[in-house]
N, C-alpha and C positions, 0 to 999 in steps of 0.2 A: 504494500500500500504506500502511495507517495505521501510526502509530508503534507501537501495541501489537502489531501482527502482525509488525513488523520485529524486535522483541525476543524474541518467543516462538519464532520459527522454524517456527511452525505457522500459516500464513496462513489455512488453512481452519478453524482453531479459534479464532483471535483470543484474547481474554482468557478465554474459557470455562474453560480448565483452570487458571487462576490461576498461570501460570508467568511472567507479565510482572513481572520484578523491579523495574521502574520504574513500577509501577501507582500510580495516585493513592491518597491516604490512605484514601478511602472503599472501596477494594478489599476490605478485610476484611469488609465487610457482605455480600459474596457467599458467605462461608463459613457453612455451616449447622452447627447443633449436631449434626445427624446425621453430617455429614462428620467433625467433630471426634471424635465418639464412635466412629465406625468406625475412624479412625486410632488412637485410644487403645486400642480393643479389640484391634487388630492388635498394638500394642506390648505390651499386657497379656498376650496369649497367649504371646509369646516370653518375657516376664519371668516369667510364672507357671511355664512349663516349667522354666526355669533355677532359679527360686527353689525350687520343690518338689524338683527333683532335687538341688540343692545342700544344702537342708535335710535331705533324706533321707540323702544320702551322709555329710554331716558328723555328723549325729546317730547314724547306724548305726556310724560309725567312732569315736564317742566324742570327736570333736574339740571344742575350745573354741567358745564362741559366736562369738568373733571370726573364727576360722578357717572356721567354718561359713558365716558371713555373707559373708566374702570369696569363698568358693567359689560361693555362691548368686548373688552379684552378677556374678562373672565369667561364670557360666553364663547368667545373665539377658541380659547383653550379647551373648554368643555366639548364643543362640537367637533373640533379638530381631533381630539383624542377619541371621542365617541365614534366618529367615522372609521377610524383605524380599528377600534375594538369590534365594531359591527362586521367589518370586512374580515376579521380574523376569527370570528365566532365559529365558523364552520370547520376550523382547523382542529377543534376538539380540546383546545387548551383551557386550563382553568382561569378563573378571573384574575388571580394574582399575576400569572404569566401574561395574560392579555394586557393588563394595565402596565406591567413592566415594559412590554414590547411597544405599546403605544407611546409611553414616555420616551423611550429610547429613539423611536422612529421620528417623532414629531416635534419634540421640544425646541430644538434649535431653529428649525424651520418656522415654527409658529412665533417664536420670540422675534426673529428677524422681520417676519411679515407684519407683526403687530407694531413694532417700532416704526417701520416704514409707512404703513398705511395710516396710522394715527398721526405720524409726523406730517404727512402730506395733508391730511384733513386740517391740521392745525395751521399750516402755512397758507392754505388757500383762503384768501380774504373772504370772510363772511360765511364760509361753508358750515361751520359748527352752529352758527346762529340762524341759518337760512330756514329751517323748518322742514317738515316732512313733505310738504306740498311744493317745495321749491325745486326747480330744475338744477339750481346751483348745488343744493345739498346732494342730490342723487348723482349729478355729473361729477362732483368732486369725489364722492365715495367710489364711483366706478373708476375714475382716474387713479385714486389712491390704491385701489386693489390691483390695477394694472401695473403701476409702478412697483408695488410690493412683489408681484409675480416676477417682474423683470429683474429686480434686485436679488430675490431669493433663489431663482433658478440656478445661477452659477454657484451659489453657496451650496445648494443641495447637490449639485454635480460633484463638487469637491468632497463633501461629506460622504456621499455614497461611494466615491472612489476610495475613501479611507475605510470602507466596510462599516460605516456608521449610518445613522439616520434611517432612511427607508430601506437601506440594504439589510437591516436586521429583520425586516418582516418579509423580504422578497421571497424567501423559500416557502413561506406559509401560503403564498398566493398561487402556488402551483400544485 
């Protein structure tokens, strides 16, 4: 058995899945932009659900910008992790392992995405105060999520290349 198959626990898959945490430095070259974009889109979906829901709830209740952003960030993490857990449920893993994998797969991606999209919302003049019926609010939010996707994708590519992030759940999707 080769060294790479000993570390992966999947001798039939070898290094194909990118789970060899002791892979050579060139390992990241096997990660495609498509893989990184797919992982980022997965995170973006959960973040967008949480962001939109948080912004809608906070704005509808007349909360301050700070309270609204805190709620949006908490919900973005919740839905980001939830989507990963739901996707892994058919793997037969227990809840503890599902949560551990979701945390390992999504935390860095969600942190970057939240910093970027909330930062963009804060710098677009009037976006946070525009209200739910305003095109400015929804346009700024869509723009913020797009910028977050564009910034996070290369970060996810690098993380996956290191055998981290979404690489840790890749084998469970097959």
